[in-house]
N, CA, C and O atoms as CSV, one atom per row, in Angstrom:
chain,resi,resn,atom,element,x,y,z
A,1,MET,N,N,0.853,-1.201,-0.064
A,1,MET,CA,C,0.055,0.071,0.043
A,1,MET,C,C,0.806,1.234,-0.085
A,1,MET,O,O,1.990,1.159,0.244
A,2,THR,N,N,0.349,2.346,-0.514
A,2,THR,CA,C,1.052,3.558,-0.644
A,2,THR,C,C,0.320,4.583,0.087
A,2,THR,O,O,-0.910,4.582,0.127
A,3,LEU,N,N,1.092,5.518,0.705
A,3,LEU,CA,C,0.405,6.789,1.358
A,3,LEU,C,C,1.192,7.998,0.715
A,3,LEU,O,O,2.400,7.931,0.488
A,4,PHE,N,N,0.496,9.003,0.465
A,4,PHE,CA,C,1.108,10.248,-0.030
A,4,PHE,C,C,0.915,11.300,1.088
A,4,PHE,O,O,-0.136,11.425,1.716
A,5,THR,N,N,2.086,12.081,1.286
A,5,THR,CA,C,2.129,13.089,2.430
A,5,THR,C,C,2.714,14.415,1.694
A,5,THR,O,O,3.335,14.354,0.633
A,6,CYS,N,N,2.462,15.511,2.328
A,6,CYS,CA,C,2.976,16.749,1.838
A,6,CYS,C,C,4.478,16.733,1.855
A,6,CYS,O,O,5.028,16.304,2.870
A,7,ALA,N,N,5.221,17.165,0.815
A,7,ALA,CA,C,6.538,17.222,0.756
A,7,ALA,C,C,7.103,18.460,1.674
A,7,ALA,O,O,8.270,18.467,2.066
A,8,ASN,N,N,6.261,19.405,1.953
A,8,ASN,CA,C,6.590,20.591,2.632
A,8,ASN,C,C,6.491,20.329,4.281
A,8,ASN,O,O,7.340,20.762,5.060
A,9,CYS,N,N,5.364,19.580,4.676
A,9,CYS,CA,C,5.229,19.570,6.131
A,9,CYS,C,C,5.005,18.003,6.671
A,9,CYS,O,O,4.983,17.726,7.871
A,10,GLU,N,N,4.868,17.169,5.760
A,10,GLU,CA,C,4.749,15.671,6.021
A,10,GLU,C,C,3.378,15.470,6.453
A,10,GLU,O,O,3.162,14.395,7.014
A,11,HIS,N,N,2.452,16.235,6.319
A,11,HIS,CA,C,1.008,16.009,6.612
A,11,HIS,C,C,0.370,15.002,5.710
A,11,HIS,O,O,0.414,15.225,4.500
A,12,PRO,N,N,-0.268,13.830,6.186
A,12,PRO,CA,C,-0.836,12.941,5.292
A,12,PRO,C,C,-1.944,13.512,4.457
A,12,PRO,O,O,-2.825,14.232,4.927
A,13,LEU,N,N,-1.859,13.148,3.164
A,13,LEU,CA,C,-2.858,13.751,2.157
A,13,LEU,C,C,-3.765,12.685,1.844
A,13,LEU,O,O,-4.915,13.038,1.581
A,14,THR,N,N,-3.483,11.356,1.812
A,14,THR,CA,C,-4.299,10.303,1.611
A,14,THR,C,C,-4.310,9.140,2.602
A,14,THR,O,O,-3.498,9.134,3.528
A,15,GLY,N,N,-5.104,8.262,2.460
A,15,GLY,CA,C,-4.993,7.038,3.349
A,15,GLY,C,C,-4.201,6.089,2.337
A,15,GLY,O,O,-3.706,6.501,1.288
A,16,ASP,N,N,-4.144,4.769,2.782
A,16,ASP,CA,C,-3.418,3.736,1.919
A,16,ASP,C,C,-4.041,3.588,0.538
A,16,ASP,O,O,-5.263,3.507,0.417
A,17,LEU,N,N,-3.294,3.556,-0.406
A,17,LEU,CA,C,-3.721,3.424,-1.762
A,17,LEU,C,C,-2.962,2.263,-2.426
A,17,LEU,O,O,-1.793,1.999,-2.141
A,18,GLN,N,N,-3.604,1.667,-3.218
A,18,GLN,CA,C,-2.975,0.597,-4.175
A,18,GLN,C,C,-2.800,1.051,-5.626
A,18,GLN,O,O,-3.728,1.548,-6.263
A,19,GLU,N,N,-1.588,0.863,-6.116
A,19,GLU,CA,C,-1.337,1.334,-7.521
A,19,GLU,C,C,-2.280,0.412,-8.517
A,19,GLU,O,O,-2.536,-0.784,-8.380
A,20,ALA,N,N,-2.702,1.269,-9.511
A,20,ALA,CA,C,-3.492,0.540,-10.555
A,20,ALA,C,C,-3.420,1.416,-11.827
A,20,ALA,O,O,-2.782,2.469,-11.844
A,21,GLN,N,N,-4.100,0.940,-12.884
A,21,GLN,CA,C,-4.144,1.506,-14.117
A,21,GLN,C,C,-5.351,2.548,-14.112
A,21,GLN,O,O,-6.410,2.281,-13.544
A,22,ALA,N,N,-5.129,3.746,-14.774
A,22,ALA,CA,C,-6.321,4.665,-14.996
A,22,ALA,C,C,-7.188,4.136,-16.121
A,22,ALA,O,O,-6.742,3.532,-17.097
A,23,TYR,N,N,-8.468,4.415,-15.901
A,23,TYR,CA,C,-9.417,4.088,-16.920
A,23,TYR,C,C,-9.260,5.075,-18.067
A,23,TYR,O,O,-8.821,6.201,-17.834
A,24,PRO,N,N,-9.591,4.713,-19.260
A,24,PRO,CA,C,-9.502,5.542,-20.467
A,24,PRO,C,C,-10.406,6.701,-20.118
A,24,PRO,O,O,-11.334,6.549,-19.323
A,25,ALA,N,N,-10.139,7.894,-20.720
A,25,ALA,CA,C,-11.047,9.056,-20.648
A,25,ALA,C,C,-12.386,8.696,-21.258
A,25,ALA,O,O,-12.445,7.907,-22.202
A,26,SER,N,N,-13.416,9.238,-20.757
A,26,SER,CA,C,-14.758,9.053,-21.404
A,26,SER,C,C,-15.208,10.185,-22.295
A,26,SER,O,O,-14.897,11.358,-22.089
A,27,ASP,N,N,-15.911,9.795,-23.234
A,27,ASP,CA,C,-16.351,10.862,-24.165
A,27,ASP,C,C,-17.799,11.384,-23.540
A,27,ASP,O,O,-18.857,10.930,-23.978
A,28,HIS,N,N,-17.763,12.302,-22.557
A,28,HIS,CA,C,-18.936,12.664,-21.991
A,28,HIS,C,C,-19.224,14.114,-22.269
A,28,HIS,O,O,-20.103,14.610,-21.564
A,29,LEU,N,N,-18.663,14.864,-23.139
A,29,LEU,CA,C,-18.702,16.277,-23.264
A,29,LEU,C,C,-20.169,16.646,-23.790
A,29,LEU,O,O,-20.695,17.728,-23.530
A,30,SER,N,N,-20.750,15.689,-24.519
A,30,SER,CA,C,-22.069,16.048,-25.072
A,30,SER,C,C,-23.294,16.013,-24.299
A,30,SER,O,O,-24.329,16.563,-24.677
A,31,ASP,N,N,-23.164,15.288,-23.086
A,31,ASP,CA,C,-24.371,15.106,-22.310
A,31,ASP,C,C,-24.300,15.941,-21.070
A,31,ASP,O,O,-25.237,15.825,-20.281
A,32,HIS,N,N,-23.281,16.803,-20.770
A,32,HIS,CA,C,-23.201,17.767,-19.649
A,32,HIS,C,C,-23.440,17.006,-18.268
A,32,HIS,O,O,-24.282,17.402,-17.462
A,33,ARG,N,N,-22.669,15.922,-18.059
A,33,ARG,CA,C,-22.841,15.198,-16.732
A,33,ARG,C,C,-21.330,15.030,-16.329
A,33,ARG,O,O,-20.413,15.127,-17.145
A,34,ILE,N,N,-21.168,14.778,-15.046
A,34,ILE,CA,C,-19.836,14.559,-14.529
A,34,ILE,C,C,-19.355,13.192,-14.845
A,34,ILE,O,O,-20.099,12.238,-14.618
A,35,ALA,N,N,-18.082,13.003,-15.388
A,35,ALA,CA,C,-17.735,11.682,-15.802
A,35,ALA,C,C,-17.440,10.762,-14.526
A,35,ALA,O,O,-17.314,11.165,-13.369
A,36,ALA,N,N,-17.366,9.587,-14.930
A,36,ALA,CA,C,-16.981,8.567,-13.840
A,36,ALA,C,C,-15.515,8.928,-13.488
A,36,ALA,O,O,-14.764,9.357,-14.364
A,37,PRO,N,N,-15.114,8.761,-12.237
A,37,PRO,CA,C,-13.695,8.947,-11.989
A,37,PRO,C,C,-12.783,8.062,-12.753
A,37,PRO,O,O,-13.126,6.940,-13.127
A,38,ARG,N,N,-11.472,8.644,-13.009
A,38,ARG,CA,C,-10.506,7.895,-13.894
A,38,ARG,C,C,-9.878,6.846,-13.180
A,38,ARG,O,O,-9.199,6.094,-13.877
A,39,VAL,N,N,-9.935,6.585,-11.875
A,39,VAL,CA,C,-9.430,5.577,-11.105
A,39,VAL,C,C,-10.434,5.097,-10.060
A,39,VAL,O,O,-11.216,5.933,-9.608
A,40,ALA,N,N,-10.490,3.859,-9.640
A,40,ALA,CA,C,-11.324,3.409,-8.629
A,40,ALA,C,C,-10.847,4.007,-7.241
A,40,ALA,O,O,-9.668,4.293,-7.035
A,41,GLN,N,N,-11.840,4.170,-6.317
A,41,GLN,CA,C,-11.455,4.698,-5.021
A,41,GLN,C,C,-10.596,3.715,-4.326
A,41,GLN,O,O,-10.838,2.510,-4.391
A,42,GLY,N,N,-9.578,4.212,-3.648
A,42,GLY,CA,C,-8.689,3.546,-3.013
A,42,GLY,C,C,-7.356,3.065,-3.863
A,42,GLY,O,O,-6.486,2.324,-3.405
A,43,THR,N,N,-7.366,3.617,-5.157
A,43,THR,CA,C,-6.227,3.248,-6.039
A,43,THR,C,C,-5.717,4.632,-6.407
A,43,THR,O,O,-6.262,5.686,-6.080
A,44,TYR,N,N,-4.448,4.485,-7.230
A,44,TYR,CA,C,-3.910,5.632,-7.783
A,44,TYR,C,C,-3.180,5.095,-9.098
A,44,TYR,O,O,-2.888,3.904,-9.207
A,45,ALA,N,N,-2.910,6.002,-10.057
A,45,ALA,CA,C,-2.133,5.725,-11.235
A,45,ALA,C,C,-1.043,6.757,-11.465
A,45,ALA,O,O,-1.213,7.918,-11.095
A,46,THR,N,N,-0.014,6.394,-12.020
A,46,THR,CA,C,1.068,7.327,-12.349
A,46,THR,C,C,1.027,7.821,-13.753
A,46,THR,O,O,0.863,7.003,-14.658
A,47,SER,N,N,1.165,9.110,-14.017
A,47,SER,CA,C,1.070,9.774,-15.339
A,47,SER,C,C,2.152,9.119,-16.158
A,47,SER,O,O,3.162,8.633,-15.649
A,48,TYR,N,N,1.891,9.128,-17.479
A,48,TYR,CA,C,2.996,8.683,-18.380
A,48,TYR,C,C,4.298,9.257,-18.253
A,48,TYR,O,O,5.282,8.606,-18.603
A,49,ASP,N,N,4.421,10.585,-17.717
A,49,ASP,CA,C,5.679,11.075,-17.646
A,49,ASP,C,C,6.217,11.245,-16.127
A,49,ASP,O,O,7.223,11.871,-15.795
A,50,ALA,N,N,5.364,10.580,-15.320
A,50,ALA,CA,C,5.668,10.409,-13.827
A,50,ALA,C,C,5.767,11.711,-13.103
A,50,ALA,O,O,6.475,11.871,-12.109
A,51,THR,N,N,4.958,12.714,-13.695
A,51,THR,CA,C,5.040,13.942,-12.949
A,51,THR,C,C,3.699,14.096,-12.029
A,51,THR,O,O,3.641,14.972,-11.167
A,52,LEU,N,N,2.751,13.290,-12.242
A,52,LEU,CA,C,1.548,13.387,-11.647
A,52,LEU,C,C,1.005,11.948,-11.135
A,52,LEU,O,O,1.136,10.932,-11.817
A,53,PHE,N,N,0.402,11.964,-9.905
A,53,PHE,CA,C,-0.238,10.710,-9.422
A,53,PHE,C,C,-1.841,10.989,-9.579
A,53,PHE,O,O,-2.341,12.004,-9.094
A,54,ILE,N,N,-2.527,10.127,-10.209
A,54,ILE,CA,C,-3.995,10.273,-10.527
A,54,ILE,C,C,-4.702,9.552,-9.479
A,54,ILE,O,O,-4.603,8.329,-9.372
A,55,LEU,N,N,-5.490,10.346,-8.615
A,55,LEU,CA,C,-6.352,9.653,-7.652
A,55,LEU,C,C,-7.927,9.843,-7.968
A,55,LEU,O,O,-8.406,10.611,-8.803
A,56,HIS,N,N,-8.562,9.037,-7.178
A,56,HIS,CA,C,-10.111,9.293,-7.041
A,56,HIS,C,C,-10.351,10.461,-6.296
A,56,HIS,O,O,-9.682,10.647,-5.279
A,57,PRO,N,N,-11.360,11.429,-6.708
A,57,PRO,CA,C,-11.665,12.632,-5.930
A,57,PRO,C,C,-11.917,12.498,-4.498
A,57,PRO,O,O,-11.801,13.465,-3.746
A,58,GLU,N,N,-12.268,11.297,-4.076
A,58,GLU,CA,C,-12.598,11.151,-2.607
A,58,GLU,C,C,-11.433,10.594,-1.860
A,58,GLU,O,O,-11.609,10.341,-0.669
A,59,ASP,N,N,-10.260,10.368,-2.402
A,59,ASP,CA,C,-9.204,9.928,-1.667
A,59,ASP,C,C,-8.114,10.892,-1.276
A,59,ASP,O,O,-6.938,10.537,-1.192
A,60,VAL,N,N,-8.538,12.144,-1.035
A,60,VAL,CA,C,-7.444,13.256,-0.605
A,60,VAL,C,C,-8.129,13.926,0.569
A,60,VAL,O,O,-8.576,15.060,0.393
A,61,PRO,N,N,-8.255,13.345,1.734
A,61,PRO,CA,C,-8.881,13.969,2.729
A,61,PRO,C,C,-7.967,14.902,3.638
A,61,PRO,O,O,-8.358,15.524,4.625
A,62,GLY,N,N,-6.723,14.883,3.140
A,62,GLY,CA,C,-5.776,15.798,3.758
A,62,GLY,C,C,-5.535,17.128,2.989
A,62,GLY,O,O,-4.590,17.878,3.235
A,63,THR,N,N,-6.484,17.351,2.030
A,63,THR,CA,C,-6.381,18.457,1.286
A,63,THR,C,C,-7.421,19.442,1.492
A,63,THR,O,O,-8.394,19.086,2.157
A,64,ALA,N,N,-7.374,20.781,0.973
A,64,ALA,CA,C,-8.429,21.650,1.026
A,64,ALA,C,C,-8.550,22.516,-0.223
A,64,ALA,O,O,-7.563,22.539,-0.960
A,65,LEU,N,N,-9.507,23.155,-0.528
A,65,LEU,CA,C,-9.657,23.973,-1.698
A,65,LEU,C,C,-8.696,25.157,-1.637
A,65,LEU,O,O,-8.536,25.737,-0.563
A,66,HIS,N,N,-8.077,25.526,-2.691
A,66,HIS,CA,C,-7.118,26.574,-2.708
A,66,HIS,C,C,-7.897,27.864,-2.328
A,66,HIS,O,O,-9.047,28.055,-2.723
A,67,PRO,N,N,-7.143,28.838,-1.456
A,67,PRO,CA,C,-7.771,29.901,-0.945
A,67,PRO,C,C,-7.941,31.075,-2.002
A,67,PRO,O,O,-8.575,32.074,-1.661
A,68,ASN,N,N,-7.433,30.992,-3.187
A,68,ASN,CA,C,-7.491,31.859,-4.257
A,68,ASN,C,C,-8.685,31.316,-5.122
A,68,ASN,O,O,-8.626,30.255,-5.743
A,69,SER,N,N,-9.796,32.169,-5.098
A,69,SER,CA,C,-11.103,31.647,-5.781
A,69,SER,C,C,-10.864,31.694,-7.260
A,69,SER,O,O,-11.701,31.130,-7.964
A,70,ARG,N,N,-9.855,32.280,-7.828
A,70,ARG,CA,C,-9.561,32.300,-9.322
A,70,ARG,C,C,-8.989,30.969,-9.747
A,70,ARG,O,O,-8.935,30.698,-10.947
A,71,ARG,N,N,-8.529,30.065,-8.763
A,71,ARG,CA,C,-8.080,28.734,-9.035
A,71,ARG,C,C,-9.314,27.775,-9.090
A,71,ARG,O,O,-9.191,26.635,-9.538
A,72,ARG,N,N,-10.491,28.251,-8.631
A,72,ARG,CA,C,-11.562,27.329,-8.511
A,72,ARG,C,C,-12.677,27.440,-9.465
A,72,ARG,O,O,-13.845,27.326,-9.093
A,73,ASN,N,N,-12.334,27.666,-10.715
A,73,ASN,CA,C,-13.421,27.957,-11.727
A,73,ASN,C,C,-14.083,26.642,-12.193
A,73,ASN,O,O,-13.548,25.548,-12.015
A,74,GLY,N,N,-15.302,26.815,-12.811
A,74,GLY,CA,C,-16.006,25.667,-13.368
A,74,GLY,C,C,-17.390,26.009,-13.305
A,74,GLY,O,O,-17.744,26.966,-12.616
A,75,CYS,N,N,-18.261,25.284,-13.993
A,75,CYS,CA,C,-19.760,25.460,-13.954
A,75,CYS,C,C,-20.394,24.323,-13.138
A,75,CYS,O,O,-21.342,24.607,-12.406
A,76,CYS,N,N,-20.004,23.221,-13.196
A,76,CYS,CA,C,-20.633,22.051,-12.380
A,76,CYS,C,C,-19.761,21.471,-11.338
A,76,CYS,O,O,-20.165,20.633,-10.532
A,77,GLY,N,N,-18.455,21.973,-11.373
A,77,GLY,CA,C,-17.376,21.359,-10.459
A,77,GLY,C,C,-16.154,22.187,-10.795
A,77,GLY,O,O,-16.279,23.270,-11.368
A,78,LEU,N,N,-14.998,21.708,-10.455
A,78,LEU,CA,C,-13.780,22.355,-10.622
A,78,LEU,C,C,-13.243,21.903,-12.043
A,78,LEU,O,O,-13.145,20.714,-12.345
A,79,ASP,N,N,-12.918,22.901,-12.856
A,79,ASP,CA,C,-12.350,22.576,-14.286
A,79,ASP,C,C,-10.882,22.292,-14.164
A,79,ASP,O,O,-10.396,21.520,-14.991
A,80,GLY,N,N,-10.083,22.834,-13.203
A,80,GLY,CA,C,-8.600,22.512,-13.090
A,80,GLY,C,C,-7.827,23.289,-14.184
A,80,GLY,O,O,-6.679,22.932,-14.448
A,81,GLN,N,N,-8.362,24.276,-14.800
A,81,GLN,CA,C,-7.661,25.067,-15.925
A,81,GLN,C,C,-6.753,26.186,-15.475
A,81,GLN,O,O,-6.024,26.779,-16.270
A,82,ASP,N,N,-6.813,26.475,-14.136
A,82,ASP,CA,C,-6.176,27.671,-13.711
A,82,ASP,C,C,-5.180,27.494,-12.665
A,82,ASP,O,O,-5.012,28.305,-11.754
A,83,GLY,N,N,-4.468,26.323,-12.829
A,83,GLY,CA,C,-3.423,26.066,-11.714
A,83,GLY,C,C,-3.878,25.119,-10.675
A,83,GLY,O,O,-5.055,24.762,-10.638
A,84,PRO,N,N,-3.007,24.699,-9.839
A,84,PRO,CA,C,-3.444,23.716,-8.661
A,84,PRO,C,C,-4.487,24.401,-7.886
A,84,PRO,O,O,-4.384,25.577,-7.538
A,85,ASN,N,N,-5.523,23.628,-7.614
A,85,ASN,CA,C,-6.725,24.154,-6.855
A,85,ASN,C,C,-6.879,23.526,-5.591
A,85,ASN,O,O,-7.792,23.859,-4.835
A,86,LEU,N,N,-5.967,22.548,-5.274
A,86,LEU,CA,C,-6.054,21.882,-3.918
A,86,LEU,C,C,-4.800,22.089,-3.194
A,86,LEU,O,O,-3.753,21.952,-3.827
A,87,VAL,N,N,-4.762,22.408,-1.917
A,87,VAL,CA,C,-3.612,22.678,-1.149
A,87,VAL,C,C,-3.489,21.699,0.094
A,87,VAL,O,O,-4.455,21.004,0.408
A,88,CYS,N,N,-2.433,21.652,0.719
A,88,CYS,CA,C,-2.194,20.817,1.918
A,88,CYS,C,C,-3.091,21.452,2.954
A,88,CYS,O,O,-3.015,22.669,3.119
A,89,ALA,N,N,-3.980,20.686,3.704
A,89,ALA,CA,C,-4.789,21.240,4.694
A,89,ALA,C,C,-4.075,21.582,5.873
A,89,ALA,O,O,-4.649,22.229,6.749
A,90,SER,N,N,-2.786,21.196,6.015
A,90,SER,CA,C,-1.992,21.621,7.214
A,90,SER,C,C,-1.124,22.927,6.961
A,90,SER,O,O,-1.126,23.888,7.730
A,91,CYS,N,N,-0.373,22.844,5.779
A,91,CYS,CA,C,0.468,24.018,5.685
A,91,CYS,C,C,0.026,24.996,4.442
A,91,CYS,O,O,0.509,26.127,4.383
A,92,GLY,N,N,-0.776,24.600,3.586
A,92,GLY,CA,C,-1.349,25.435,2.482
A,92,GLY,C,C,-0.510,25.440,1.287
A,92,GLY,O,O,-0.657,26.325,0.443
A,93,ALA,N,N,0.443,24.424,1.142
A,93,ALA,CA,C,1.242,24.243,-0.096
A,93,ALA,C,C,0.357,23.755,-1.246
A,93,ALA,O,O,-0.565,22.966,-1.041
A,94,ASP,N,N,0.658,24.245,-2.479
A,94,ASP,CA,C,0.022,23.757,-3.651
A,94,ASP,C,C,0.230,22.304,-3.813
A,94,ASP,O,O,1.383,21.878,-3.879
A,95,ILE,N,N,-0.787,21.503,-3.885
A,95,ILE,CA,C,-0.545,19.998,-3.830
A,95,ILE,C,C,-0.956,19.358,-5.159
A,95,ILE,O,O,-0.244,18.540,-5.742
A,96,ALA,N,N,-2.243,19.811,-5.638
A,96,ALA,CA,C,-2.868,19.001,-6.665
A,96,ALA,C,C,-3.838,19.832,-7.483
A,96,ALA,O,O,-4.140,20.961,-7.094
A,97,THR,N,N,-4.308,19.355,-8.526
A,97,THR,CA,C,-5.364,19.847,-9.380
A,97,THR,C,C,-6.469,18.927,-9.354
A,97,THR,O,O,-6.228,17.745,-9.600
A,98,LYS,N,N,-7.730,19.315,-9.072
A,98,LYS,CA,C,-8.880,18.454,-9.166
A,98,LYS,C,C,-9.664,18.918,-10.360
A,98,LYS,O,O,-9.890,20.111,-10.564
A,99,GLU,N,N,-10.095,17.899,-11.183
A,99,GLU,CA,C,-10.999,18.221,-12.195
A,99,GLU,C,C,-12.264,17.485,-12.052
A,99,GLU,O,O,-12.220,16.256,-12.019
A,100,SER,N,N,-13.383,18.100,-11.964
A,100,SER,CA,C,-14.573,17.496,-11.655
A,100,SER,C,C,-15.763,18.356,-12.356
A,100,SER,O,O,-16.876,18.394,-11.832
A,101,ASP,N,N,-15.506,18.965,-13.428
A,101,ASP,CA,C,-16.521,19.713,-14.193
A,101,ASP,C,C,-17.158,18.764,-15.172
A,101,ASP,O,O,-16.696,17.639,-15.365
A,102,CYS,N,N,-18.269,19.249,-15.813
A,102,CYS,CA,C,-19.081,18.445,-16.753
A,102,CYS,C,C,-18.314,18.330,-17.999
A,102,CYS,O,O,-18.739,17.480,-18.781
A,103,TRP,N,N,-17.230,19.027,-18.375
A,103,TRP,CA,C,-16.527,18.931,-19.527
A,103,TRP,C,C,-15.085,18.378,-19.349
A,103,TRP,O,O,-14.343,18.288,-20.328
A,104,THR,N,N,-14.690,18.014,-18.126
A,104,THR,CA,C,-13.439,17.504,-17.894
A,104,THR,C,C,-13.420,16.151,-17.324
A,104,THR,O,O,-14.463,15.611,-16.956
A,105,ASP,N,N,-12.223,15.561,-17.233
A,105,ASP,CA,C,-12.139,14.359,-16.583
A,105,ASP,C,C,-12.580,14.521,-15.066
A,105,ASP,O,O,-12.764,15.638,-14.582
A,106,ASN,N,N,-12.741,13.338,-14.334
A,106,ASN,CA,C,-13.090,13.353,-13.041
A,106,ASN,C,C,-11.884,12.766,-12.211
A,106,ASN,O,O,-11.778,11.545,-12.101
A,107,LEU,N,N,-10.966,13.629,-11.621
A,107,LEU,CA,C,-9.830,12.973,-11.042
A,107,LEU,C,C,-9.248,14.060,-10.135
A,107,LEU,O,O,-9.724,15.196,-10.136
A,108,VAL,N,N,-8.229,13.712,-9.370
A,108,VAL,CA,C,-7.311,14.515,-8.560
A,108,VAL,C,C,-5.970,14.244,-9.145
A,108,VAL,O,O,-5.630,13.063,-9.216
A,109,ALA,N,N,-5.128,15.203,-9.590
A,109,ALA,CA,C,-3.815,14.952,-9.988
A,109,ALA,C,C,-2.783,15.633,-9.043
A,109,ALA,O,O,-2.396,16.798,-9.128
A,110,LEU,N,N,-2.432,14.763,-8.191
A,110,LEU,CA,C,-1.268,15.180,-7.251
A,110,LEU,C,C,0.069,15.475,-8.009
A,110,LEU,O,O,0.517,14.665,-8.820
A,111,ILE,N,N,0.704,16.677,-7.719
A,111,ILE,CA,C,1.878,17.063,-8.319
A,111,ILE,C,C,3.045,16.201,-7.592
A,111,ILE,O,O,3.312,16.312,-6.396
A,112,ALA,N,N,3.666,15.368,-8.451
A,112,ALA,CA,C,4.780,14.429,-7.817
A,112,ALA,C,C,5.745,15.206,-7.043
A,112,ALA,O,O,6.100,14.799,-5.937
A,113,ALA,N,N,6.221,16.353,-7.564
A,113,ALA,CA,C,7.185,17.215,-6.862
A,113,ALA,C,C,6.809,17.732,-5.576
A,113,ALA,O,O,7.660,18.180,-4.807
A,114,ALA,N,N,5.440,17.694,-5.264
A,114,ALA,CA,C,4.951,18.459,-4.072
A,114,ALA,C,C,4.560,17.271,-3.072
A,114,ALA,O,O,4.127,17.638,-1.980
A,115,VAL,N,N,4.643,16.098,-3.269
A,115,VAL,CA,C,4.266,15.004,-2.349
A,115,VAL,C,C,5.513,13.951,-2.238
A,115,VAL,O,O,6.476,13.879,-3.001
A,116,VAL,N,N,5.261,13.230,-1.195
A,116,VAL,CA,C,6.148,12.177,-0.822
A,116,VAL,C,C,5.423,10.875,-1.024
A,116,VAL,O,O,4.359,10.775,-0.413
A,117,ARG,N,N,5.770,9.944,-1.706
A,117,ARG,CA,C,5.041,8.708,-1.772
A,117,ARG,C,C,5.827,7.741,-1.009
A,117,ARG,O,O,6.996,7.494,-1.306
A,118,SER,N,N,5.144,7.121,0.082
A,118,SER,CA,C,5.870,6.043,0.931
A,118,SER,C,C,5.012,4.775,0.895
A,118,SER,O,O,3.812,4.832,0.622
A,119,THR,N,N,5.606,3.699,1.158
A,119,THR,CA,C,4.915,2.490,1.266
A,119,THR,C,C,4.639,1.972,2.582
A,119,THR,O,O,4.150,0.856,2.751
A,120,GLU,N,N,4.973,2.839,3.610
A,120,GLU,CA,C,4.617,2.530,4.889
A,120,GLU,C,C,3.855,3.642,5.567
A,120,GLU,O,O,4.260,4.801,5.478
A,121,SER,N,N,2.732,3.321,6.263
A,121,SER,CA,C,1.979,4.261,6.949
A,121,SER,C,C,2.696,4.758,8.137
A,121,SER,O,O,3.367,4.004,8.841
A,122,PRO,N,N,2.556,6.075,8.378
A,122,PRO,CA,C,3.148,6.585,9.690
A,122,PRO,C,C,2.533,5.937,10.911
A,122,PRO,O,O,1.322,5.715,10.906
A,123,SER,N,N,3.303,5.606,11.994
A,123,SER,CA,C,2.657,5.082,13.168
A,123,SER,C,C,2.122,6.231,14.197
A,123,SER,O,O,1.551,5.910,15.238
């Protein structure tokens, strides 16, 4: 199992997750509904260039919405087009981008350089 923590303050961002493959992007743009998440809850995938970790939107309890409202645009959810929109709930460091709008994928993309991936849970 894998746990992600903030690289700045070591605050846990996720619970234990298992590595998996992301589902293909769905073509949902025409019906204006939120897409199914790109990974199953409790799992994560690594982006093709290893700069992002793709998580289920419900698997990041240690994060909070970015305090800058300009980072939180979207009509039905967050579109993720204006920079990282999730921060560490402890120190406020930019951690991830959440996409959850009707015209985007449904995922959280943790920034690999902003997190620490560990295979042991802190005691």
